[in-house]
C-alpha positions as CSV (number, residue, x, y, z in Angstrom):
1,X,118.6,98.0,91.0
2,X,116.6,98.8,93.9
3,X,117.4,101.2,96.7
4,X,117.3,101.6,100.3
5,X,118.4,105.1,102.4
6,X,117.9,105.0,105.9
7,X,117.2,108.4,107.9
8,X,116.6,109.5,111.2
9,X,113.4,111.5,113.0
10,X,115.4,115.2,113.8
11,X,116.3,115.9,117.1
12,X,114.5,119.3,117.1
13,X,111.0,117.2,116.2
14,X,111.8,114.7,118.6
15,X,112.7,117.8,121.5
16,X,108.8,118.7,120.9
17,X,107.6,115.6,122.0
18,X,105.4,115.9,125.0
19,X,102.2,113.8,124.3
20,X,100.9,111.4,122.1
21,X,99.2,113.8,120.3
22,X,102.6,115.7,119.4
23,X,103.8,111.8,118.6
24,X,101.3,111.2,116.1
25,X,101.4,114.5,114.6
26,X,105.2,114.1,114.1
27,X,104.5,111.1,112.6
28,X,101.4,111.9,110.4
29,X,103.2,115.3,109.2
30,X,106.6,113.4,108.5
31,X,104.9,110.6,106.4
32,X,102.6,112.8,104.6
33,X,105.1,115.8,104.0
34,X,107.6,113.3,102.4
35,X,105.4,111.8,100.2
36,X,103.9,115.3,98.4
37,X,107.7,116.4,98.1
38,X,108.1,113.3,96.0
39,X,104.8,114.2,94.1
40,X,105.9,117.7,93.8
41,X,109.9,116.7,92.5
42,X,108.1,114.0,89.9
43,X,105.7,116.7,88.6
44,X,102.4,114.4,90.2
45,X,99.7,116.5,92.0
46,X,99.0,114.1,95.1
47,X,96.5,111.7,93.7
48,X,94.3,109.9,95.6
49,X,95.2,108.0,98.8
50,X,93.8,104.4,100.7
51,X,94.3,104.9,104.4
52,X,94.3,101.1,105.6
53,X,93.2,100.4,109.1
54,X,91.4,104.3,109.7
55,X,90.5,106.8,112.3
56,X,89.6,110.0,113.1
57,X,93.8,110.9,113.1
58,X,94.0,110.1,109.4
59,X,91.4,111.3,108.1
60,X,92.3,114.7,110.5
61,X,96.0,114.8,108.9
62,X,94.7,113.8,105.4
63,X,92.3,116.3,104.9
64,X,94.9,118.9,105.3
65,X,96.6,118.3,102.3
66,X,95.1,118.9,98.6
67,X,94.4,115.0,97.6
68,X,91.9,114.6,95.1
69,X,90.3,111.3,96.9
70,X,90.2,109.7,99.9
71,X,89.2,106.3,100.8
72,X,89.4,105.2,104.4
73,X,89.2,101.4,105.3
74,X,88.6,99.4,108.6
75,X,86.6,96.3,109.9
76,X,85.0,97.9,112.5
77,X,82.1,100.5,112.7
78,X,83.9,103.8,111.8
79,X,84.2,106.2,114.3
80,X,82.5,109.3,114.3
81,X,85.3,111.8,113.5
82,X,85.4,109.6,110.5
83,X,81.8,110.1,109.8
84,X,81.5,113.7,110.2
85,X,84.9,113.9,108.0
86,X,82.6,111.5,105.1
87,X,79.8,114.3,105.8
88,X,81.4,117.3,105.3
89,X,84.1,116.9,102.6
90,X,83.4,115.2,99.6
91,X,87.0,113.8,98.8
92,X,86.1,111.3,101.4
93,X,84.0,107.9,101.9
94,X,84.3,104.9,104.0
95,X,84.8,101.0,103.1
96,X,84.8,97.7,105.5
97,X,87.7,96.4,104.0
98,X,90.1,93.5,105.3
99,X,93.7,94.7,104.8
100,X,95.3,90.9,104.2
101,X,92.8,91.0,101.0
102,X,92.0,94.1,99.8
103,X,89.0,94.5,97.5
104,X,90.5,96.7,94.6
105,X,92.3,96.6,91.5
106,X,96.2,96.8,91.4
107,X,97.8,99.9,91.0
108,X,94.0,101.9,92.1
109,X,95.5,104.4,94.4
110,X,98.5,106.7,94.1
111,X,99.0,106.3,97.9
112,X,98.5,103.3,100.3
113,X,98.9,104.5,103.9
114,X,99.0,102.8,106.8
115,X,99.7,103.7,110.4
116,X,100.2,101.2,113.4
117,X,97.5,99.0,111.7
118,X,99.9,96.1,110.0
119,X,101.1,94.7,113.4
120,X,96.8,94.1,114.0
121,X,97.0,92.0,111.5
122,X,97.3,88.0,111.7
123,X,99.4,88.1,108.8
124,X,101.0,91.5,108.4
125,X,104.0,90.7,105.8
126,X,100.7,90.1,103.2
127,X,99.2,93.3,104.6
128,X,102.1,95.1,103.0
129,X,102.1,93.0,99.6
130,X,98.4,93.9,99.4
131,X,99.5,97.8,100.3
132,X,102.2,97.2,97.4
133,X,99.8,95.7,95.2
134,X,97.2,98.2,95.6
135,X,99.8,101.9,95.1
136,X,100.6,103.5,91.7
137,X,103.3,106.0,93.0
138,X,103.9,104.8,96.9
139,X,103.0,103.2,100.2
140,X,103.9,104.3,103.3
141,X,104.0,101.9,106.4
142,X,104.0,103.5,109.8
143,X,105.1,100.4,112.4
144,X,107.3,99.1,115.1
145,X,110.9,98.4,114.6
146,X,113.2,95.8,115.8
147,X,116.5,96.2,116.6
148,X,119.0,94.3,119.5
149,X,118.2,96.4,122.0
150,X,114.2,97.0,121.6
151,X,114.6,93.2,122.2
152,X,116.8,93.7,125.1
153,X,114.7,96.6,126.6
154,X,111.2,94.6,125.7
155,X,112.6,92.3,128.4
156,X,112.5,94.8,130.9
157,X,109.2,96.0,129.8
158,X,110.4,99.3,129.0
159,X,110.0,99.6,125.4
160,X,106.4,99.4,123.0
161,X,103.9,98.0,124.7
162,X,102.6,94.8,123.7
163,X,98.7,95.0,122.9
164,X,96.0,92.8,124.0
165,X,92.4,91.9,123.2
166,X,92.0,94.9,120.6
167,X,88.5,95.3,119.7
168,X,89.9,96.4,116.2
169,X,91.7,93.1,115.5
170,X,90.1,90.4,112.9
171,X,88.0,88.4,114.6
172,X,88.6,90.3,118.2
173,X,91.8,88.4,118.5
174,X,94.7,88.9,120.9
175,X,97.4,90.9,119.3
176,X,101.0,91.4,120.4
177,X,103.0,94.3,118.2
178,X,104.6,92.7,115.2
179,X,108.2,94.7,114.3
180,X,109.8,95.0,111.3
181,X,113.3,95.3,110.1
182,X,115.7,96.5,107.2
183,X,116.4,92.9,106.0
184,X,113.0,92.1,106.1
185,X,111.6,94.9,103.7
186,X,114.3,94.7,101.5
187,X,113.4,90.9,100.7
188,X,110.5,91.7,100.2
189,X,110.9,94.4,97.8
190,X,113.2,91.6,95.9
191,X,110.7,89.2,95.9
192,X,107.8,91.3,94.6
193,X,109.9,93.8,91.9
194,X,113.2,91.6,91.8
195,X,115.8,94.4,91.0
196,X,113.1,96.6,89.3
197,X,114.0,100.0,91.0
198,X,111.8,99.8,94.0
199,X,113.3,102.4,96.8
200,X,112.9,102.1,100.4
201,X,113.2,105.0,102.4
202,X,113.3,104.4,106.2
203,X,113.3,107.0,108.7
204,X,113.6,105.3,112.3
205,X,114.1,106.3,116.2
206,X,112.7,106.1,119.2
207,X,109.3,107.2,119.7
208,X,107.2,105.5,122.2
209,X,109.2,104.3,124.8
210,X,107.2,104.6,128.9
211,X,110.2,107.2,129.4
212,X,109.7,109.4,126.3
213,X,106.0,109.9,126.5
214,X,103.6,111.3,129.4
215,X,106.3,111.8,131.9
216,X,107.7,115.7,133.1
217,X,108.7,117.7,130.8
218,X,112.6,117.5,130.9
219,X,112.7,113.8,131.6
220,X,111.0,113.1,128.1
221,X,113.5,115.5,126.4
222,X,116.4,113.9,128.2
223,X,114.9,110.4,126.9
224,X,114.4,112.3,123.3
225,X,117.9,112.9,123.5
226,X,119.5,109.9,124.6
227,X,117.0,108.2,121.8
228,X,118.6,109.9,119.4
229,X,122.2,109.3,119.9
230,X,121.2,105.7,120.2
231,X,120.1,105.6,116.8
232,X,123.5,106.4,115.6
233,X,124.6,102.7,116.9
234,X,124.1,100.0,115.2
235,X,122.0,97.5,117.1
236,X,120.0,100.8,118.7
237,X,118.6,102.2,115.9
238,X,115.2,102.9,117.5
239,X,111.5,101.3,118.0
240,X,109.8,102.7,115.6
241,X,110.0,103.6,111.6
242,X,108.2,105.1,108.6
243,X,108.6,103.4,105.4
244,X,108.0,105.2,102.0
245,X,108.4,102.7,99.2
246,X,108.1,103.5,95.5
247,X,107.3,100.5,93.2
248,X,110.0,99.0,91.1
249,X,108.5,98.2,87.3
250,X,108.1,94.7,87.3
251,X,105.5,94.3,89.5
252,X,103.7,90.5,88.8
253,X,100.1,89.9,88.2
254,X,97.2,90.1,90.7
255,X,97.4,86.7,92.5
256,X,93.6,87.0,93.0
257,X,92.2,89.2,90.2
258,X,88.6,88.7,90.6
259,X,88.0,90.3,93.4
260,X,85.0,91.6,94.0
261,X,82.2,93.4,96.9
262,X,82.2,90.0,98.4
263,X,85.6,90.5,100.2
264,X,83.4,94.1,102.0
265,X,81.5,93.5,105.3
266,X,78.1,93.5,104.7
267,X,77.9,96.8,105.5
268,X,77.6,99.7,102.9
269,X,80.5,102.7,102.4
270,X,79.1,105.8,104.2
271,X,77.6,108.2,101.6
272,X,80.6,110.4,100.3
């Protein structure tokens, strides 16, 4: 049987979020520590990781962990930070790849990691299916979260900002934030794994409201306390979530078994 557990970002961690860097540090640190802890619990090394829609932040945070192989992917030219990491650390490489149709075999990475990239896809649900197909032990998605209070606040323009004209989107199309919810994720896991033991560990909370980041210290802290309190109320549980998914036993066959390098950009991978 599949299982879902729900957690909240701890107040002591939210209390320290005073900048976008703090915010990213919390999300990266929490997600990767959760996976490392899961691997140790099961007697595994961290193994290999595929990071989808990567930027320099992913490279810097993943480099601190003992992964044996790291593949960063994107659809645009890698930034200088990624290039420097690939040149400095032989574990790292970069490949051009479309997250909606990843050019990798099923179960080819121990961890597949994606922070705030699925909502840049025209077909974000397909992107999540691809993450689950390619992962062997776990997939982590950090994405905007939906609840009734988020929808209400969105009408007043004080929640997660809509994103327009992002050059990192496929074909430079305009992009609007796609928000997930628990029922949708559970339905995806049932459709993919049936009831064969997939698990979904959700950590939810209020992470990036305009009242919470980029303000003076005490208004930011008050917003953090209010957000943490609200996260205990049904219908007001947060606007961001980290989903740690471990696969079930019944993964269906790859619907596109003849994947090849044609799915990559014509540009070559960076040197290892």
